[in-house]
DRENDREN-847610 format. One record per residue: residue number from 1; residue in one letter; x, y, z of N, C-alpha, C in turn. Coordinates in Angstrom, 2 decimals, always signed. Each point is the difference from the previous one (the first is absolute). Example, Ala and Ser with C-alpha at 12.3 -4.5 7.8 and 13.67 -1.06 7.14 Angstrom:
% DRENDREN-847610
n, res, nx, ny, nz, cax, cay, caz, cx, cy, cz
1, A, +13.19, -5.69, +7.80, -0.89, +1.19, +0.00, +0.90, +1.20, +0.00;
2, S, -0.35, +1.05, -0.72, +0.82, +1.19, +0.06, -0.77, +1.09, +0.73;
END
This chain:
% DRENDREN-847610
n, res, nx, ny, nz, cax, cay, caz, cx, cy, cz
1, X, +111.93, +3.78, +19.16, +1.14, +0.14, -0.95, -0.44, -0.73, -1.27;
2, X, -0.54, -1.17, +0.12, -0.46, -0.66, -1.23, -1.04, +0.75, -0.80;
3, X, -0.91, +0.65, +0.82, -1.02, +0.86, -0.75, +0.61, +1.12, -0.79;
4, X, +1.05, +0.65, +0.62, +0.65, +1.06, -0.74, +0.65, -0.49, -1.22;
5, X, +0.68, -1.21, +0.10, +0.66, -0.56, -1.21, -1.16, -0.33, -1.10;
6, X, -1.16, -0.46, +0.55, -1.04, -0.35, -0.93, -0.53, +1.23, -0.72;
7, X, -0.19, +1.00, +0.79, -0.49, +1.33, -0.67, +0.98, +0.52, -0.91;
8, X, +1.34, -0.06, +0.51, +1.02, +0.47, -0.91, +0.07, -0.78, -1.34;
9, X, -0.24, -1.34, +0.17, +0.05, -0.85, -1.19, -1.13, +0.34, -1.00;
10, X, -1.14, +0.20, +0.61, -1.19, +0.43, -0.83, +0.24, +1.24, -0.70;
11, X, +0.54, +1.04, +0.79, +0.32, +1.25, -0.70, +0.99, -0.17, -1.04;
12, X, +0.99, -0.82, +0.29, +0.98, -0.18, -1.13, -0.53, -0.67, -1.15;
13, X, -1.00, -0.98, +0.26, -0.63, -0.69, -1.08, -0.84, +0.83, -0.82;
14, X, -0.76, +0.99, +0.67, -0.81, +0.88, -0.71, +0.73, +0.99, -0.84;
15, X, +1.17, +0.31, +0.47, +0.82, +0.96, -0.79, +0.53, -0.72, -1.22;
16, X, +0.28, -1.38, +0.13, +0.56, -0.70, -1.10, -1.11, -0.40, -1.04;
17, X, -1.11, -0.49, +0.50, -1.00, -0.46, -0.94, -1.19, +1.03, -0.26;
18, X, -0.11, +0.96, +0.74, -1.10, +0.96, -0.18, -1.17, -0.27, +0.95;
19, X, -0.82, +0.95, +0.11, -1.10, -0.06, +0.88, -1.00, -1.07, -0.51;
20, X, -0.32, -0.11, -1.23, -0.99, -0.97, -0.47, +0.39, -1.41, +0.17;
21, X, +1.32, -0.29, -0.23, +0.46, -1.26, +0.22, +0.00, -0.39, +1.44;
22, X, +0.26, +1.06, +0.79, -0.03, -0.29, +1.47, -1.33, -0.34, +0.43;
23, X, -1.09, +0.77, -0.53, -1.45, -0.26, +0.37, -0.33, -1.40, -0.39;
24, X, +0.48, -0.44, -1.20, -0.35, -1.35, -0.42, +0.66, -0.98, +0.87;
25, X, +1.20, +0.23, +0.34, +0.76, -0.98, +0.80, -0.59, -0.04, +1.43;
26, X, -0.46, +1.12, +0.41, -0.52, +0.23, +1.34, -1.37, -0.72, +0.08;
27, X, -0.72, +0.16, -1.02, -1.41, -0.64, -0.04, +0.23, -1.54, -0.06;
28, X, +1.15, -0.42, -0.65, +0.13, -1.41, -0.09, +0.49, -0.59, +1.35;
29, X, +0.76, +0.72, +0.70, +0.38, -0.48, +1.28, -1.08, +0.21, +1.05;
30, X, -0.78, +1.02, -0.15, -1.05, +0.32, +0.93, -1.32, +0.08, -0.67;
31, X, -0.58, -1.17, -0.40, -1.27, -0.01, -0.77, -1.23, +0.53, +0.68;
32, X, +0.09, +0.07, +1.35, -1.20, +0.48, +0.73, +0.23, +1.39, +0.52;
33, X, +0.95, +0.78, -0.72, +0.12, +1.34, +0.66, -1.16, +0.87, -0.32;
34, X, +0.00, +1.08, +0.65, -1.23, +0.87, +0.07, -0.35, +0.48, -1.44;
35, X, +1.01, +0.41, -0.75, -0.32, +0.51, -1.37, -0.69, -1.04, -0.83;
36, X, +0.50, -1.21, +0.04, -0.68, -1.14, -0.80, -1.41, -0.21, +0.56;
37, X, -0.11, -0.04, +1.32, -1.41, -0.23, +0.50, -0.91, +1.10, -0.49;
38, X, +0.45, +1.22, +0.04, -0.84, +1.15, -0.43, -0.32, -0.15, -1.51;
39, X, +1.07, -0.40, -0.75, -0.31, -0.14, -1.42, -0.99, -1.08, -0.29;
40, X, +0.25, -1.14, +0.72, -0.99, -1.01, -0.19, -1.43, +0.36, +0.44;
41, X, -0.07, +0.64, +1.11, -1.32, +0.54, +0.47, -0.60, +0.94, -1.07;
42, X, +0.84, +0.84, -0.51, -0.49, +0.98, -0.97, -0.53, -0.76, -1.28;
43, X, +0.74, -1.05, -0.41, -0.44, -0.80, -1.15, -1.31, -0.63, +0.32;
44, X, -0.12, -0.58, +1.18, -1.23, -0.71, +0.40, -1.17, +1.11, +0.01;
45, X, +0.37, +1.11, +0.57, -1.05, +1.05, +0.04, -0.43, +0.35, -1.40;
46, X, +1.00, +0.25, -0.89, -0.34, +0.34, -1.41, -0.88, -1.09, -0.64;
47, X, +0.40, -1.37, +0.36, -0.85, -1.02, -0.57, -1.41, +0.02, +0.60;
48, X, -0.03, +0.29, +1.24, -1.39, +0.09, +0.63, -0.80, +1.09, -0.58;
49, X, +0.68, +1.12, -0.26, -0.69, +1.14, -0.60, -0.52, -0.29, -1.44;
50, X, +0.90, -0.69, -0.71, -0.38, -0.42, -1.41, -1.17, -1.00, +0.08;
51, X, +0.06, -0.96, +0.95, -1.07, -0.92, +0.15, -1.29, +0.59, +0.47;
52, X, +0.19, +1.03, +0.88, -1.29, +0.71, +0.48, -0.61, +0.76, -1.18;
53, X, +0.91, +0.68, -0.74, -0.53, +0.65, -1.23, -0.71, -0.90, -0.87;
54, X, +0.65, -1.22, -0.26, -0.61, -0.91, -0.84, -1.35, -0.62, +0.54;
55, X, +0.00, -0.09, +1.35, -1.26, -0.51, +0.63, -1.04, +1.17, -0.08;
56, X, +0.41, +1.19, +0.17, -1.01, +1.08, -0.13, -0.54, +0.17, -1.36;
57, X, +0.88, -0.21, -0.96, -0.37, -0.02, -1.41, -1.03, -1.13, -0.27;
58, X, +0.40, -1.17, +0.54, -0.92, -1.10, -0.24, -1.38, +0.18, +0.73;
59, X, +0.03, +0.54, +1.15, -1.20, +0.27, +0.84, -0.87, +1.07, -0.81;
60, X, +0.63, +1.07, -0.49, -0.79, +0.94, -0.69, -0.56, -0.52, -1.32;
61, X, +0.79, -0.87, -0.70, -0.52, -0.65, -1.21, -1.19, -0.90, +0.38;
62, X, +0.16, -0.70, +1.18, -1.14, -0.87, +0.43, -1.17, +0.78, +0.30;
63, X, +0.16, +1.09, +0.71, -1.13, +0.90, +0.40, -0.68, +0.51, -1.29;
64, X, +0.79, +0.45, -0.97, -0.54, +0.47, -1.26, -0.79, -1.12, -0.70;
65, X, +0.53, -1.20, -0.03, -0.58, -1.05, -0.61, -1.26, -0.43, +0.69;
66, X, -0.05, +0.05, +1.32, -1.13, -0.35, +0.85, -1.11, +1.14, -0.34;
67, X, +0.40, +1.20, -0.05, -0.97, +1.13, -0.25, -0.52, -0.16, -1.41;
68, X, +0.86, -0.43, -0.95, -0.49, -0.15, -1.39, -0.97, -1.14, -0.09;
69, X, +0.34, -1.14, +0.81, -0.94, -1.14, -0.07, -1.35, +0.34, +0.75;
70, X, +0.12, +0.85, +1.02, -1.24, +0.39, +0.69, -0.94, +0.78, -0.99;
71, X, +0.71, +0.93, -0.81, -0.78, +0.73, -0.97, -0.59, -0.91, -1.01;
72, X, +0.86, -0.96, -0.44, -0.52, -0.94, -0.94, -1.20, -0.78, +0.47;
73, X, +0.13, -0.40, +1.32, -1.11, -0.82, +0.61, -1.22, +0.87, +0.09;
74, X, +0.25, +1.30, +0.35, -1.24, +0.98, +0.03, -0.61, +0.18, -1.30;
75, X, +0.90, +0.09, -1.04, -0.54, +0.15, -1.37, -0.75, -1.27, -0.55;
76, X, +0.63, -1.17, +0.40, -0.68, -1.22, -0.35, -1.34, -0.15, +0.65;
77, X, -0.03, +0.35, +1.33, -1.24, -0.10, +0.75, -1.00, +0.96, -0.67;
78, X, +0.46, +1.20, -0.34, -1.00, +0.94, -0.61, -0.47, -0.54, -1.31;
79, X, +0.92, -0.56, -0.78, -0.46, -0.56, -1.33, -0.92, -1.14, +0.29;
80, X, +0.30, -0.86, +0.99, -0.77, -1.12, +0.31, -1.51, +0.47, +0.40;
81, X, -0.03, +1.08, +0.87, -1.27, +0.44, +0.44, -0.73, +0.66, -1.24;
82, X, +0.67, +0.63, -0.85, -0.70, +0.58, -1.24, -0.52, -1.09, -0.88;
83, X, +0.90, -1.02, -0.16, -0.51, -1.18, -0.82, -1.17, -0.67, +0.61;
84, X, +0.08, -0.21, +1.30, -1.11, -0.61, +0.72, -1.27, +0.82, -0.15;
85, X, +0.20, +1.28, +0.11, -1.15, +0.96, -0.11, -0.67, -0.10, -1.45;
86, X, +0.99, -0.05, -0.96, -0.47, -0.16, -1.41, -0.76, -1.25, -0.26;
87, X, +0.62, -1.17, +0.61, -0.65, -1.28, -0.06, -1.40, +0.06, +0.57;
88, X, -0.04, +0.54, +1.25, -1.31, +0.14, +0.68, -1.03, +0.74, -0.84;
89, X, +0.46, +1.17, -0.54, -0.87, +0.83, -0.84, -0.46, -0.87, -1.17;
90, X, +0.98, -0.80, -0.60, -0.37, -0.76, -1.18, -1.00, -1.05, +0.38;
91, X, +0.22, -0.65, +1.16, -0.88, -1.03, +0.44, -1.48, +0.55, +0.30;
92, X, +0.05, +1.21, +0.64, -1.35, +0.66, +0.29, -0.66, +0.37, -1.41;
93, X, +0.84, +0.45, -0.86, -0.59, +0.35, -1.38, -0.61, -1.23, -0.68;
94, X, +0.88, -1.09, +0.13, -0.40, -1.22, -0.65, -1.32, -0.57, +0.64;
95, X, -0.08, +0.07, +1.37, -1.19, -0.45, +0.67, -1.25, +0.80, -0.37;
96, X, +0.27, +1.37, -0.23, -1.07, +0.78, -0.35, -0.48, -0.33, -1.37;
97, X, +1.02, -0.25, -0.98, -0.35, -0.38, -1.38, -0.79, -1.27, -0.02;
98, X, +0.54, -1.05, +0.82, -0.73, -1.27, +0.10, -1.38, +0.10, +0.55;
99, X, -0.14, +0.82, +1.04, -1.31, +0.18, +0.66, -0.96, +0.70, -1.12;
100, X, +0.56, +0.89, -0.71, -0.83, +0.68, -1.07, -0.41, -0.96, -1.07;
101, X, +0.96, -0.92, -0.33, -0.30, -0.92, -1.02, -1.09, -0.99, +0.46;
102, X, +0.21, -0.46, +1.25, -1.00, -0.83, +0.60, -1.33, +0.58, +0.04;
103, X, -0.06, +1.28, +0.37, -1.32, +0.75, +0.01, -0.60, +0.00, -1.40;
104, X, +0.89, +0.29, -0.98, -0.45, +0.15, -1.41, -0.56, -1.40, -0.41;
105, X, +0.80, -1.05, +0.39, -0.41, -1.38, -0.43, -1.31, -0.36, +0.61;
106, X, -0.14, +0.30, +1.35, -1.18, -0.24, +0.63, -1.29, +0.71, -0.63;
107, X, +0.30, +1.27, -0.37, -1.08, +0.75, -0.61, -0.41, -0.64, -1.32;
108, X, +1.04, -0.33, -0.80, -0.26, -0.57, -1.25, -0.64, -1.46, +0.09;
109, X, +0.43, -0.72, +1.03, -0.38, -1.43, +0.13, -1.43, -0.05, +0.74;
110, X, -0.33, +1.11, +0.68, -1.27, -0.07, +0.80, -1.17, -0.51, -0.74;
111, X, -0.35, +0.45, -1.07, -1.22, -0.40, -0.71, +0.15, -1.32, -0.76;
112, X, +1.17, -0.52, -0.05, +0.14, -1.20, -0.94, -0.56, -1.26, +0.63;
113, X, -0.91, -0.64, -0.76, -0.59, -1.19, +0.42, +0.42, -1.13, -1.02;
114, X, +0.37, -1.10, +0.55, +0.37, -1.20, -0.86, -1.00, -1.08, +0.12;
115, X, -0.69, -0.37, -1.03, -1.04, -0.98, -0.02, +0.25, -1.27, -0.87;
116, X, -0.55, -1.07, +0.46, +0.21, -1.24, -0.74, -1.35, -0.77, +0.01;
117, X, -0.46, -0.42, -1.04, -1.30, -0.73, -0.12, +0.31, -1.39, -0.51;
118, X, -0.64, -0.92, +0.63, +0.24, -1.44, -0.36, -1.32, -0.79, +0.14;
119, X, -0.09, -1.03, -0.80, -1.20, -0.86, +0.04, +0.39, -1.23, +0.80;
120, X, -0.78, -0.29, +1.06, +0.15, -1.16, +0.84, -1.02, -1.15, -0.47;
121, X, +0.50, -1.03, -0.54, -0.81, -1.13, -0.44, -0.01, -1.15, +1.06;
122, X, -1.18, -0.35, +0.28, -0.10, -1.14, +0.97, -1.04, -0.99, -0.52;
123, X, +0.38, -1.25, -0.02, -0.86, -0.96, -0.69, -1.39, -0.10, +0.64;
124, X, -0.98, -0.04, -0.82, -1.38, -0.05, +0.51, -0.68, +1.23, +0.39;
125, X, +0.83, +1.12, -0.12, -0.48, +1.32, +0.41, +0.27, +0.92, -1.13;
126, X, -0.79, +1.08, -0.01, +0.26, +1.10, -0.97, +1.22, +0.78, +0.29;
127, X, +0.59, +0.51, -1.11, +1.31, +0.80, +0.18, -0.13, +1.03, +0.85;
128, X, +0.97, +0.35, +0.79, -0.04, +1.16, +0.97, +1.05, +0.99, -0.52;
129, X, -0.34, +1.20, +0.15, +0.97, +1.09, -0.41, +0.55, +0.55, +1.28;
130, X, +1.32, +0.19, -0.01, +0.63, +0.62, +1.17, +0.90, +1.18, -0.50;
131, X, -0.30, +1.10, +0.47, +0.76, +1.26, -0.33, +0.73, +0.46, +1.27;
132, X, +1.41, -0.04, -0.08, +0.81, +0.41, +1.10, +0.68, +1.29, -0.28;
133, X, -0.19, +0.97, +0.80, +0.71, +1.32, -0.20, +0.82, +0.34, +1.26;
134, X, +1.11, +0.62, -0.31, +0.94, +0.41, +1.02, +0.17, +1.54, -0.05;
135, X, -0.19, +0.62, +1.09, +0.09, +1.43, +0.08, +0.63, +0.37, +1.38;
136, X, +1.22, +0.66, -0.07, +0.67, +0.40, +1.23, +0.19, -1.26, +0.86;
137, X, -0.49, +0.04, +1.21, +0.17, -1.18, +0.92, -1.26, -0.80, +0.06;
138, X, -0.90, +0.14, -0.99, -1.28, -0.68, +0.00, -0.10, -1.00, -1.15;
139, X, -0.84, -0.95, +0.26, -0.18, -1.09, -0.93, -1.52, -0.16, -0.12;
140, X, -0.63, +0.10, -1.26, -1.38, -0.03, -0.10, -0.31, -1.24, -0.99;
141, X, -0.83, -0.92, +0.54, -0.36, -1.19, -0.81, -1.46, -0.04, -0.32;
142, X, -0.29, +0.13, -1.27, -1.40, -0.10, -0.44, -0.27, -1.32, -0.54;
143, X, -1.12, -0.68, +0.45, -0.31, -1.34, -0.41, -1.42, +0.06, -0.68;
144, X, -0.01, -0.44, -1.24, -1.27, +0.03, -0.79, -0.49, -1.41, -0.20;
145, X, -1.21, -0.31, +0.50, -0.63, -1.32, -0.21, -1.24, +0.15, -0.89;
146, X, -0.09, -0.92, -0.91, -1.17, +0.08, -0.92, -1.22, -0.69, +0.68;
147, X, -1.19, +0.63, -0.26, -1.25, -0.54, +0.43, -0.59, -0.96, -1.12;
148, X, -1.21, -0.35, +0.06, -0.55, -0.93, -0.88, -0.20, +0.57, -1.32;
149, X, -0.01, +1.32, -0.11, -0.18, +0.71, -1.28, +1.29, +0.49, -0.66;
150, X, +1.16, -0.45, +0.68, +1.24, +0.38, -0.48, +0.49, +1.45, +0.34;
151, X, -0.79, +0.60, +0.88, +0.31, +1.37, +0.46, +1.00, -0.14, +1.25;
152, X, +0.88, +0.89, +0.02, +1.08, -0.07, +1.06, -0.46, +0.88, +1.23;
153, X, +0.12, -0.60, +1.02, -0.20, +0.74, +1.32, +1.39, +0.12, +0.70;
154, X, +0.33, +1.18, +0.36, +1.34, +0.30, +0.47, +0.01, +0.25, +1.51;
155, X, +1.11, -0.50, +0.50, +0.29, +0.23, +1.50, +1.43, +0.54, +0.07;
156, X, +0.19, +0.86, +0.94, +1.32, +0.58, +0.18, +0.57, -0.23, +1.29;
157, X, +1.27, -0.44, +0.01, +0.77, -0.22, +1.26, +1.11, +1.03, +0.11;
158, X, +0.16, +0.65, +1.06, +0.98, +1.04, +0.14, +0.96, -0.38, +1.10;
159, X, +1.36, +0.08, -0.34, +1.05, -0.36, +0.97, +1.04, +1.15, +0.03;
160, X, +0.64, -0.01, +1.14, +1.13, +0.84, +0.20, +1.26, -0.89, +0.14;
161, X, +1.00, +0.38, -0.74, +1.25, -0.85, +0.10, +0.98, +0.46, +1.14;
162, X, +0.25, -0.83, +0.98, +0.87, +0.27, +1.03, +1.03, -1.04, +0.07;
163, X, +1.14, +0.34, -0.42, +1.24, -0.97, -0.17, -0.50, -1.04, -0.91;
164, X, -0.08, -1.31, +0.46, -0.26, -1.10, -0.78, -1.49, -0.38, +0.10;
165, X, -0.77, +0.81, +0.77, -1.38, -0.45, +0.34, -0.99, +0.90, -0.67;
166, X, -1.23, -0.52, -0.22, -1.11, +0.74, -0.51, -1.10, +0.00, +1.09;
167, X, -0.26, +1.25, +0.31, -1.08, +0.21, +1.05, -1.25, +0.53, -0.62;
168, X, -1.14, -0.61, +0.25, -1.23, +0.46, -0.60, -0.46, +1.27, +0.62;
169, X, -0.42, +0.97, -0.73, -0.43, +1.24, +0.53, -1.31, +0.35, -0.68;
170, X, -0.76, +0.89, +0.64, -1.33, +0.57, -0.48, +0.39, +1.17, -1.01;
171, X, -0.89, +0.22, -0.95, +0.20, +1.11, -0.91, +0.17, +1.29, +0.68;
172, X, -0.67, +0.22, +1.03, +0.09, +1.27, +0.77, +1.41, +0.32, +0.52;
173, X, +0.73, -1.16, +0.15, +1.40, +0.22, +0.62, +0.93, +0.61, -1.06;
174, X, -0.43, +0.02, -1.30, +0.81, +0.67, -0.98, -0.01, +1.54, +0.18;
175, X, -1.02, +0.50, +0.67, -0.16, +1.42, -0.01, +0.07, +0.62, +1.37;
176, X, +0.32, +1.22, +0.09, +0.04, +0.66, +1.24, -1.43, +0.07, +0.64;
177, X, +0.01, -0.31, +1.27, -1.35, -0.04, +0.66, -0.67, +1.36, -0.05;
178, X, +0.78, +1.07, +0.10, -0.59, +1.39, +0.06, -0.45, +0.42, -1.48;
179, X, +0.37, -0.77, -0.98, -0.36, +0.41, -1.38, -1.06, -0.95, -0.60;
180, X, -0.42, -1.06, +0.76, -0.94, -0.95, -0.61, -1.33, +0.72, -0.32;
181, X, -0.57, +0.81, +0.84, -1.30, +0.58, -0.15, +0.08, +0.97, -1.35;
182, X, +1.16, +0.74, -0.10, +0.15, +0.80, -1.19, +0.12, -0.85, -1.29;
183, X, +0.72, -1.15, +0.10, +0.03, -0.86, -1.18, -1.32, -0.59, -0.31;
184, X, -0.72, -0.41, +0.93, -1.37, -0.58, -0.19, -0.92, +1.04, -0.75;
185, X, +0.07, +1.26, +0.47, -0.76, +0.94, -0.63, +0.33, +0.25, -1.45;
186, X, +1.30, -0.01, -0.35, +0.48, +0.13, -1.32, -0.47, -1.14, -0.89;
187, X, +0.13, -1.16, +0.53, -0.29, -1.23, -0.78, -1.58, -0.03, -0.25;
188, X, -0.73, +0.34, +1.02, -1.55, -0.11, -0.16, -0.47, +1.09, -0.96;
189, X, +0.69, +1.15, -0.01, -0.25, +1.03, -0.92, +0.19, -0.50, -1.41;
190, X, +1.06, -0.68, -0.28, +0.25, -0.45, -1.42, -0.91, -1.22, -0.28;
191, X, -0.27, -0.82, +0.91, -0.86, -1.18, -0.24, -1.45, +0.49, -0.21;
192, X, -0.41, +1.05, +0.75, -1.33, +0.45, -0.10, -0.27, +0.57, -1.45;
193, X, +1.05, +0.71, -0.51, -0.15, +0.54, -1.36, -0.25, -1.22, -1.06;
194, X, +0.78, -0.98, +0.18, -0.18, -1.21, -0.79, -1.30, -0.57, +0.24;
195, X, -0.46, -0.12, +1.24, -1.25, -0.57, +0.34, -1.13, +0.68, -0.70;
196, X, +0.04, +1.32, -0.01, -1.09, +0.84, -0.62, -0.06, -0.27, -1.63;
197, X, +1.21, -0.25, -0.52, +0.01, -0.37, -1.47, -0.61, -1.30, -0.18;
198, X, +0.35, -1.10, +0.83, -0.51, -1.25, -0.15, -1.51, -0.04, +0.23;
199, X, -0.43, +0.79, +0.99, -1.41, +0.06, +0.34, -0.85, +0.54, -1.18;
200, X, +0.58, +0.87, -0.79, -0.66, +0.57, -1.15, -0.02, -1.08, -1.17;
201, X, +1.21, -0.62, -0.17, +0.17, -0.94, -1.12, -0.83, -1.25, +0.27;
202, X, -0.04, -0.52, +1.26, -0.64, -1.30, +0.34, -0.98, +0.32, +1.08;
203, X, -1.13, +0.70, -0.25, -0.96, +0.37, +1.02, -0.68, -1.26, +0.62;
204, X, -0.15, -1.01, -0.77, -0.69, -1.21, +0.52, +0.81, -0.69, +1.07;
205, X, +1.27, -0.07, -0.20, +0.92, -0.57, +0.99, +0.06, +0.75, +1.26;
206, X, -0.11, +1.31, -0.08, +0.14, +0.82, +1.19, -1.40, +0.45, +0.52;
207, X, -0.98, -0.68, -0.33, -1.47, +0.31, +0.37, -0.09, -0.08, +1.55;
208, X, +0.75, -0.97, +0.57, -0.14, -0.24, +1.47, +0.83, +0.95, +0.78;
209, X, +1.03, +0.65, -0.69, +0.90, +0.89, +0.73, -0.26, +1.45, -0.54;
210, X, -0.61, +0.74, +0.79, -0.33, +1.39, -0.49, +1.08, +1.00, +0.15;
211, X, +0.97, -0.21, +0.95, +1.06, +0.91, +0.11, +1.35, -0.82, +0.29;
212, X, +1.03, +0.70, -0.16, +1.36, -0.62, +0.10, +0.22, -0.37, +1.47;
213, X, +0.25, -1.31, +0.28, +0.43, -0.42, +1.35, +1.43, +0.24, +0.30;
214, X, +0.32, +0.89, +0.95, +1.48, +0.20, +0.28, +0.59, -1.29, +0.57;
215, X, +1.32, -0.08, -0.29, +0.71, -1.21, +0.46, +1.15, +0.47, +0.86;
216, X, +0.26, -0.87, +0.93, +1.21, +0.10, +0.85, +1.20, -0.68, -0.72;
217, X, +1.19, +0.42, +0.44, +1.11, -0.61, -0.66, +0.05, -1.50, +0.31;
218, X, -0.38, -0.44, +1.01, +0.03, -1.42, +0.35, -0.92, -0.81, -0.94;
219, X, -1.05, +0.69, -0.61, -0.98, -0.66, -0.89, +0.53, +0.05, -1.49;
220, X, +1.17, +0.53, -0.25, +0.47, +0.07, -1.37, +1.16, -0.99, -0.22;
221, X, -0.01, -0.55, -1.12, +1.06, -0.94, -0.38, +1.15, +0.77, -0.68;
222, X, +1.13, -0.12, +0.53, +1.22, +0.78, -0.58, +0.89, -0.84, -0.76;
223, X, +0.42, +0.48, -1.12, +0.91, -0.74, -0.84, +1.01, +1.06, -0.64;
224, X, +1.12, -0.66, -0.40, +1.05, +0.89, -0.60, +0.19, -0.46, -1.44;
225, X, +0.54, +0.84, -0.82, +0.40, -0.48, -1.39, +1.31, +0.64, -0.36;
226, X, +0.67, -0.51, -0.96, +1.29, +0.45, -0.45, +0.03, +1.23, -0.72;
227, X, -1.07, +0.72, -0.09, -0.11, +1.39, -0.44, +0.05, +0.99, +1.17;
228, X, +0.51, -0.49, +1.11, +0.16, +0.81, +1.22, -1.32, +0.62, +0.40;
229, X, -1.01, -0.86, +0.01, -1.34, +0.51, +0.47, -0.52, -0.95, +1.06;
230, X, -0.88, +0.57, +0.84, -0.72, -0.80, +1.04, -1.46, +0.14, -0.43;
231, X, -0.65, -1.21, -0.04, -1.44, -0.02, -0.35, -0.78, -0.29, +1.31;
232, X, -1.11, +0.64, +0.12, -0.89, -0.18, +1.14, -1.33, -0.46, -0.59;
233, X, -0.37, -1.26, +0.37, -1.16, -0.53, -0.67, -1.12, -0.18, +1.03;
234, X, -1.23, +0.26, -0.41, -1.16, -0.20, +0.89, -1.03, -0.91, -0.73;
235, X, -0.90, -0.61, +0.82, -1.02, -0.87, -0.57, -1.34, +0.58, +0.44;
236, X, -0.85, +0.33, -1.01, -1.34, +0.46, +0.24, -0.92, -1.09, +0.29;
237, X, +0.42, -1.20, -0.16, -0.75, -1.22, +0.32, -1.33, +0.02, -0.76;
238, X, +0.08, +0.16, -1.27, -1.23, +0.10, -0.78, -0.37, -1.45, -0.38;
239, X, -1.18, -0.08, -0.63, -0.47, -1.33, -0.41, +0.89, -0.68, -1.02;
240, X, -0.04, -1.28, -0.13, +0.86, -0.73, -0.87, +0.06, +0.44, -1.40;
241, X, -1.12, +0.46, -0.51, -0.13, +0.41, -1.35, +0.76, +1.30, -0.23;
242, X, +0.37, +0.73, +1.07, +0.66, +1.24, -0.12, +1.49, -0.11, +0.44;
243, X, +0.47, -1.24, -0.11, +1.39, -0.26, +0.45, +1.04, +0.94, -0.57;
244, X, -0.19, +0.34, -1.26, +0.97, +0.83, -0.73, +0.24, +1.41, +0.55;
245, X, -1.11, +0.48, +0.76, +0.12, +1.32, +0.56, -0.11, +0.06, +1.44;
246, X, +0.00, -1.28, +0.60, -0.07, -0.12, +1.47, +1.28, +0.47, +0.70;
247, X, +1.11, -0.17, -0.71, +1.31, +0.35, +0.50, +0.40, +1.29, -0.61;
248, X, +0.54, +0.88, +0.88, +0.51, +1.29, -0.48, +1.28, +0.30, +0.65;
249, X, +0.90, +0.73, -0.67, +1.40, +0.24, +0.56, +0.44, +1.40, -0.52;
250, X, +0.93, +0.47, +0.85, +0.65, +1.27, -0.42, +1.44, -0.19, +0.26;
251, X, +0.85, +0.46, -0.99, +1.47, -0.24, +0.09, +0.64, +1.40, +0.24;
252, X, +0.97, +0.02, +0.83, +0.71, +1.21, +0.36, +1.55, -0.40, -0.09;
253, X, +0.70, +0.90, -0.65, +1.53, -0.18, +0.04, +0.53, +0.07, +1.35;
254, X, +1.02, -0.87, +0.19, +0.60, -0.14, +1.33, +0.61, +1.34, +0.48;
255, X, +0.63, +0.68, -1.01, +0.60, +1.32, +0.30, -0.98, +1.00, +0.63;
256, X, -1.22, -0.11, -0.47, -1.05, +0.91, +0.43, -0.38, -0.30, +1.45;
257, X, +0.15, -1.24, +0.37, -0.41, -0.48, +1.37, +1.13, +0.00, +0.99;
258, X, +1.18, +0.53, -0.42, +1.20, -0.15, +0.89, -0.27, +0.61, +1.40;
259, X, -0.75, +1.09, +0.10, -0.22, +0.64, +1.25, -0.94, -0.82, +0.87;
260, X, -0.58, -1.00, -0.57, -0.98, -0.90, +0.80, +0.71, -1.20, +0.47;
261, X, +0.94, -0.49, -0.73, +0.65, -1.23, +0.38, +0.88, +0.12, +1.24;
262, X, +0.07, -1.14, +0.80, +0.92, -0.05, +1.07, +1.45, +0.06, -0.47;
263, X, +0.83, +0.74, +0.58, +1.43, +0.07, -0.47, +0.72, -1.40, +0.14;
END
């Protein structure tokens, strides 16, 4: 009976206040009714859909950004590789240029000889002349001592420079072993021509020597001069009165002997 009155009262209320007012009043009295729950669920669903759309948009933006950054990284790597390749080519080119310059310098510097002459005075003794020449990795020291007649007799010392040390070497060590015979033949040919001239000009001095005596390289005194020449001197061991023609030498430019020298 009470339920009937309640329904009747609601019907009467609806007729008085209208359906919308009834719904509002009903929702107020029954806040957990099905319609409100559905409405709230629908709102939550709409919110979730909007959030999902927003997340999808953010995800797609992030993917696009990541792909863009990947392309940028690839481009940067490509540019870096190209720059490294250019740098390497430049370095290789520079090394080639430097190597070429070194070769040019070596070629130009090869025949250059630097010499210095000095007088060594020693109390109670005659002055001594010392001529020091530097060529490539070699050091040549010529020492001239006066005899009783004031004439200088020369001796040559040959060294190779190794780091801070000087090692004594034989003159043959300047030249390639396989080229020594050829060099000796060339030198003797030149010296023989000079010998024949001296023999004609000074027949008395060469009376005891009928023909040119060939010399070995080890029997020749080698000296350098700052005209980029090497001199090869021989001694015919003539009598004292023929001292002026007893020594003979031939000079050859260093550049002409390049194929004979040890590298």
